[in-house]
PQR file with spaces between the fields and no chain letter, atoms N, CA, C, O and H, PARSE charges and radii, in Angstrom:
ATOM       1  N    MET     1      -4.780   -3.331   12.602 -0.4000 1.5000
ATOM       2  CA   MET     1      -4.444   -2.342   12.122 -0.0000 2.0000
ATOM       3  C    MET     1      -2.554   -2.483   11.947  0.5500 1.7000
ATOM       4  O    MET     1      -1.817   -3.197   12.628 -0.5500 1.4000
ATOM       5  N    THR     2      -2.214   -1.679   10.970 -0.4000 1.5000
ATOM       6  CA   THR     2      -0.894   -2.216   11.084 -0.0000 2.0000
ATOM       7  C    THR     2      -0.645   -0.300   10.180  0.5500 1.7000
ATOM       8  O    THR     2      -1.112    0.349    9.243 -0.5500 1.4000
ATOM       9  H    THR     2      -2.812   -1.100   10.416  0.4000 1.0000
ATOM      10  N    LEU     3       0.641   -0.140   11.551 -0.4000 1.5000
ATOM      11  CA   LEU     3       0.884    1.645   11.725 -0.0000 2.0000
ATOM      12  C    LEU     3       2.446    1.409   10.574  0.5500 1.7000
ATOM      13  O    LEU     3       3.425    0.685   10.754 -0.5500 1.4000
ATOM      14  H    LEU     3       1.020   -0.667   12.312  0.4000 1.0000
ATOM      15  N    LEU     4       2.162    2.227    9.569 -0.4000 1.5000
ATOM      16  CA   LEU     4       2.884    2.021    8.482 -0.0000 2.0000
ATOM      17  C    LEU     4       3.877    3.823    8.510  0.5500 1.7000
ATOM      18  O    LEU     4       3.186    4.838    8.422 -0.5500 1.4000
ATOM      19  H    LEU     4       1.367    2.815    9.422  0.4000 1.0000
ATOM      20  N    LEU     5       4.711    3.894    8.576 -0.4000 1.5000
ATOM      21  CA   LEU     5       5.857    5.006    9.086 -0.0000 2.0000
ATOM      22  C    LEU     5       6.003    6.041    7.295  0.5500 1.7000
ATOM      23  O    LEU     5       6.037    7.246    7.046 -0.5500 1.4000
ATOM      24  H    LEU     5       5.272    3.070    8.647  0.4000 1.0000
ATOM      25  N    ASN     6       6.046    4.919    6.510 -0.4000 1.5000
ATOM      26  CA   ASN     6       6.566    5.535    4.892 -0.0000 2.0000
ATOM      27  C    ASN     6       5.898    4.699    3.938  0.5500 1.7000
ATOM      28  O    ASN     6       6.426    3.788    3.300 -0.5500 1.4000
ATOM      29  H    ASN     6       6.018    3.940    6.712  0.4000 1.0000
ATOM      30  N    GLU     7       3.988    5.291    3.851 -0.4000 1.5000
ATOM      31  CA   GLU     7       3.756    4.457    2.787 -0.0000 2.0000
ATOM      32  C    GLU     7       4.094    4.851    1.671  0.5500 1.7000
ATOM      33  O    GLU     7       4.472    3.838    1.083 -0.5500 1.4000
ATOM      34  H    GLU     7       3.560    6.031    4.370  0.4000 1.0000
ATOM      35  N    VAL     8       4.213    5.901    0.865 -0.4000 1.5000
ATOM      36  CA   VAL     8       4.487    5.197   -0.654 -0.0000 2.0000
ATOM      37  C    VAL     8       5.860    4.545   -0.157  0.5500 1.7000
ATOM      38  O    VAL     8       5.718    3.359   -0.456 -0.5500 1.4000
ATOM      39  H    VAL     8       3.906    6.724    1.343  0.4000 1.0000
ATOM      40  N    LYS     9       7.071    4.687    0.424 -0.4000 1.5000
ATOM      41  CA   LYS     9       7.745    3.230    0.279 -0.0000 2.0000
ATOM      42  C    LYS     9       6.671    1.540   -0.013  0.5500 1.7000
ATOM      43  O    LYS     9       6.701    0.739   -0.948 -0.5500 1.4000
ATOM      44  H    LYS     9       7.186    5.650    0.667  0.4000 1.0000
ATOM      45  N    GLU    10       5.975    1.570    1.045 -0.4000 1.5000
ATOM      46  CA   GLU    10       4.832    0.346    1.481 -0.0000 2.0000
ATOM      47  C    GLU    10       4.157    0.472    0.103  0.5500 1.7000
ATOM      48  O    GLU    10       3.631   -0.614   -0.142 -0.5500 1.4000
ATOM      49  H    GLU    10       5.950    2.221    1.804  0.4000 1.0000
ATOM      50  N    ALA    11       3.928    1.457   -1.023 -0.4000 1.5000
ATOM      51  CA   ALA    11       2.799    1.289   -2.059 -0.0000 2.0000
ATOM      52  C    ALA    11       3.954    0.844   -3.468  0.5500 1.7000
ATOM      53  O    ALA    11       3.632    0.323   -4.536 -0.5500 1.4000
ATOM      54  H    ALA    11       4.355    2.339   -0.824  0.4000 1.0000
ATOM      55  N    LYS    12       4.980    1.151   -3.128 -0.4000 1.5000
ATOM      56  CA   LYS    12       6.069    0.646   -3.789 -0.0000 2.0000
ATOM      57  C    LYS    12       6.254   -1.261   -3.751  0.5500 1.7000
ATOM      58  O    LYS    12       6.346   -2.292   -4.417 -0.5500 1.4000
ATOM      59  H    LYS    12       5.242    1.574   -2.260  0.4000 1.0000
ATOM      60  N    ARG    13       6.227   -0.863   -2.870 -0.4000 1.5000
ATOM      61  CA   ARG    13       6.573   -2.387   -2.260 -0.0000 2.0000
ATOM      62  C    ARG    13       5.014   -2.883   -2.897  0.5500 1.7000
ATOM      63  O    ARG    13       4.922   -3.202   -4.083 -0.5500 1.4000
ATOM      64  H    ARG    13       6.152   -0.025   -2.329  0.4000 1.0000
ATOM      65  N    LEU    14       4.153   -2.900   -2.231 -0.4000 1.5000
ATOM      66  CA   LEU    14       3.304   -3.781   -3.537 -0.0000 2.0000
ATOM      67  C    LEU    14       2.888   -3.686   -4.495  0.5500 1.7000
ATOM      68  O    LEU    14       2.037   -4.296   -5.142 -0.5500 1.4000
ATOM      69  H    LEU    14       4.228   -2.641   -1.268  0.4000 1.0000
ATOM      70  N    LEU    15       3.527   -2.832   -4.650 -0.4000 1.5000
ATOM      71  CA   LEU    15       3.632   -2.219   -7.051 -0.0000 2.0000
ATOM      72  C    LEU    15       4.614   -3.634   -6.876  0.5500 1.7000
ATOM      73  O    LEU    15       4.093   -4.653   -7.330 -0.5500 1.4000
ATOM      74  H    LEU    15       4.218   -2.336   -4.124  0.4000 1.0000
ATOM      75  N    GLU    16       5.635   -3.751   -6.416 -0.4000 1.5000
ATOM      76  CA   GLU    16       6.501   -4.130   -7.248 -0.0000 2.0000
ATOM      77  C    GLU    16       6.795   -6.050   -6.314  0.5500 1.7000
ATOM      78  O    GLU    16       7.774   -6.768   -6.519 -0.5500 1.4000
ATOM      79  H    GLU    16       6.058   -2.924   -6.047  0.4000 1.0000
ATOM      80  N    THR    17       5.818   -6.318   -5.534 -0.4000 1.5000
ATOM      81  CA   THR    17       5.696   -7.525   -5.062 -0.0000 2.0000
ATOM      82  C    THR    17       3.859   -8.219   -5.900  0.5500 1.7000
ATOM      83  O    THR    17       3.452   -9.354   -6.149 -0.5500 1.4000
ATOM      84  H    THR    17       5.023   -5.734   -5.368  0.4000 1.0000
ATOM      85  N    ARG    18       3.371   -7.102   -6.039 -0.4000 1.5000
ATOM      86  CA   ARG    18       1.948   -7.727   -6.791 -0.0000 2.0000
ATOM      87  C    ARG    18       1.175   -8.752   -5.701  0.5500 1.7000
ATOM      88  O    ARG    18       0.624   -9.816   -5.985 -0.5500 1.4000
ATOM      89  H    ARG    18       3.702   -6.180   -5.836  0.4000 1.0000
ATOM      90  N    ASP    19       1.316   -8.000   -4.100 -0.4000 1.5000
ATOM      91  CA   ASP    19       0.638   -8.738   -2.861 -0.0000 2.0000
ATOM      92  C    ASP    19       0.467   -8.329   -2.140  0.5500 1.7000
ATOM      93  O    ASP    19       1.363   -8.074   -1.336 -0.5500 1.4000
ATOM      94  H    ASP    19       1.764   -7.136   -3.870  0.4000 1.0000
ATOM      95  N    ILE    20      -0.895   -7.963   -1.925 -0.4000 1.5000
ATOM      96  CA   ILE    20      -1.550   -7.008   -1.423 -0.0000 2.0000
ATOM      97  C    ILE    20      -2.587   -8.134    0.050  0.5500 1.7000
ATOM      98  O    ILE    20      -3.780   -8.090    0.352 -0.5500 1.4000
ATOM      99  H    ILE    20      -1.623   -8.170   -2.579  0.4000 1.0000
ATOM     100  N    GLY    21      -1.437   -9.005    0.619 -0.4000 1.5000
ATOM     101  CA   GLY    21      -1.617   -8.816    1.615 -0.0000 2.0000
ATOM     102  C    GLY    21      -3.016   -9.743    2.191  0.5500 1.7000
ATOM     103  O    GLY    21      -3.916  -10.233    1.509 -0.5500 1.4000
ATOM     104  H    GLY    21      -0.468   -9.040    0.373  0.4000 1.0000
ATOM     105  N    SER    22      -2.850   -9.778    3.554 -0.4000 1.5000
ATOM     106  CA   SER    22      -4.476  -10.290    3.717 -0.0000 2.0000
ATOM     107  C    SER    22      -5.315   -9.435    4.498  0.5500 1.7000
ATOM     108  O    SER    22      -6.261   -9.911    5.126 -0.5500 1.4000
ATOM     109  H    SER    22      -2.119   -9.380    4.108  0.4000 1.0000
ATOM     110  N    LYS    23      -4.970   -7.838    4.517 -0.4000 1.5000
ATOM     111  CA   LYS    23      -5.431   -6.810    3.874 -0.0000 2.0000
ATOM     112  C    LYS    23      -6.374   -6.136    1.942  0.5500 1.7000
ATOM     113  O    LYS    23      -6.345   -5.086    1.300 -0.5500 1.4000
ATOM     114  H    LYS    23      -4.202   -7.451    4.007  0.4000 1.0000
ATOM     115  N    PRO    24      -6.698   -6.790    1.858 -0.5600 1.5000
ATOM     116  CA   PRO    24      -6.982   -6.047    0.773  0.2800 2.0000
ATOM     117  C    PRO    24      -7.405   -4.833   -0.002  0.5500 1.7000
ATOM     118  O    PRO    24      -6.981   -4.327   -1.041 -0.5500 1.4000
ATOM     119  N    THR    25      -8.726   -4.412    1.128 -0.4000 1.5000
ATOM     120  CA   THR    25      -9.337   -2.672    1.325 -0.0000 2.0000
ATOM     121  C    THR    25      -8.019   -2.092    1.625  0.5500 1.7000
ATOM     122  O    THR    25      -7.683   -1.158    0.898 -0.5500 1.4000
ATOM     123  H    THR    25      -9.070   -4.823    1.972  0.4000 1.0000
ATOM     124  N    ALA    26      -7.263   -2.432    2.485 -0.4000 1.5000
ATOM     125  CA   ALA    26      -6.031   -1.290    3.123 -0.0000 2.0000
ATOM     126  C    ALA    26      -5.086   -1.736    2.269  0.5500 1.7000
ATOM     127  O    ALA    26      -5.542   -1.003    1.391 -0.5500 1.4000
ATOM     128  H    ALA    26      -7.536   -3.190    3.076  0.4000 1.0000
ATOM     129  N    ALA    27      -4.254   -2.227    1.765 -0.4000 1.5000
ATOM     130  CA   ALA    27      -3.638   -1.778    0.035 -0.0000 2.0000
ATOM     131  C    ALA    27      -4.221   -1.228   -0.805  0.5500 1.7000
ATOM     132  O    ALA    27      -3.746   -0.173   -1.225 -0.5500 1.4000
ATOM     133  H    ALA    27      -3.883   -2.822    2.478  0.4000 1.0000
ATOM     134  N    LEU    28      -5.200   -1.628   -1.242 -0.4000 1.5000
ATOM     135  CA   LEU    28      -5.961   -0.710   -2.605 -0.0000 2.0000
ATOM     136  C    LEU    28      -5.980    0.949   -1.720  0.5500 1.7000
ATOM     137  O    LEU    28      -5.730    1.914   -2.443 -0.5500 1.4000
ATOM     138  H    LEU    28      -5.586   -2.484   -0.900  0.4000 1.0000
ATOM     139  N    PHE    29      -6.250    1.218   -0.308 -0.4000 1.5000
ATOM     140  CA   PHE    29      -6.288    2.431    0.001 -0.0000 2.0000
ATOM     141  C    PHE    29      -5.328    3.229   -0.146  0.5500 1.7000
ATOM     142  O    PHE    29      -5.139    4.361   -0.591 -0.5500 1.4000
ATOM     143  H    PHE    29      -6.453    0.435    0.279  0.4000 1.0000
ATOM     144  N    LEU    30      -4.536    2.083    0.501 -0.4000 1.5000
ATOM     145  CA   LEU    30      -2.387    2.865    0.031 -0.0000 2.0000
ATOM     146  C    LEU    30      -2.563    3.739   -1.177  0.5500 1.7000
ATOM     147  O    LEU    30      -2.666    4.952   -1.360 -0.5500 1.4000
ATOM     148  H    LEU    30      -4.690    1.164    0.862  0.4000 1.0000
ATOM     149  N    LEU    31      -2.560    2.577   -1.994 -0.4000 1.5000
ATOM     150  CA   LEU    31      -2.282    2.399   -3.594 -0.0000 2.0000
ATOM     151  C    LEU    31      -3.037    3.845   -3.992  0.5500 1.7000
ATOM     152  O    LEU    31      -2.587    4.814   -4.604 -0.5500 1.4000
ATOM     153  H    LEU    31      -2.477    1.592   -1.846  0.4000 1.0000
ATOM     154  N    ALA    32      -4.239    3.633   -3.457 -0.4000 1.5000
ATOM     155  CA   ALA    32      -5.110    4.832   -4.006 -0.0000 2.0000
ATOM     156  C    ALA    32      -4.644    6.433   -3.617  0.5500 1.7000
ATOM     157  O    ALA    32      -4.807    7.485   -4.235 -0.5500 1.4000
ATOM     158  H    ALA    32      -4.604    2.846   -2.959  0.4000 1.0000
ATOM     159  N    LYS    33      -3.892    6.083   -2.109 -0.4000 1.5000
ATOM     160  CA   LYS    33      -3.304    7.687   -1.757 -0.0000 2.0000
ATOM     161  C    LYS    33      -2.161    7.644   -2.199  0.5500 1.7000
ATOM     162  O    LYS    33      -1.606    8.742   -2.249 -0.5500 1.4000
ATOM     163  H    LYS    33      -3.760    5.228   -1.607  0.4000 1.0000
ATOM     164  N    TYR    34      -1.395    6.499   -2.659 -0.4000 1.5000
ATOM     165  CA   TYR    34      -0.173    7.152   -3.514 -0.0000 2.0000
ATOM     166  C    TYR    34       0.014    7.131   -5.559  0.5500 1.7000
ATOM     167  O    TYR    34       1.036    7.172   -6.243 -0.5500 1.4000
ATOM     168  H    TYR    34      -1.845    5.608   -2.618  0.4000 1.0000
ATOM     169  N    TYR    35      -1.506    7.048   -5.984 -0.4000 1.5000
ATOM     170  CA   TYR    35      -1.348    7.209   -7.592 -0.0000 2.0000
ATOM     171  C    TYR    35      -2.255    8.986   -7.409  0.5500 1.7000
ATOM     172  O    TYR    35      -2.106    9.811   -8.310 -0.5500 1.4000
ATOM     173  H    TYR    35      -2.337    7.015   -5.428  0.4000 1.0000
ATOM     174  N    ARG    36      -2.922    9.241   -6.454 -0.4000 1.5000
ATOM     175  CA   ARG    36      -3.505   10.303   -5.816 -0.0000 2.0000
ATOM     176  C    ARG    36      -2.437   11.416   -5.599  0.5500 1.7000
ATOM     177  O    ARG    36      -2.713   12.420   -6.255 -0.5500 1.4000
ATOM     178  H    ARG    36      -3.043    8.571   -5.721  0.4000 1.0000
ATOM     179  N    GLN    37      -1.356   11.518   -4.903 -0.4000 1.5000
ATOM     180  CA   GLN    37       0.585   12.233   -4.814 -0.0000 2.0000
ATOM     181  C    GLN    37      -0.078   12.718   -6.360  0.5500 1.7000
ATOM     182  O    GLN    37       0.609   13.366   -7.150 -0.5500 1.4000
ATOM     183  H    GLN    37      -1.132   10.703   -4.369  0.4000 1.0000
């Protein structure tokens, strides 16, 4: 598990690059938290 210090920045990067990487569950959870704000 990767420690993210700035989850908002990472969520924006995921949206810009459209790349969820090798752990799609973690990426989707992060995006859900981002949209919930």
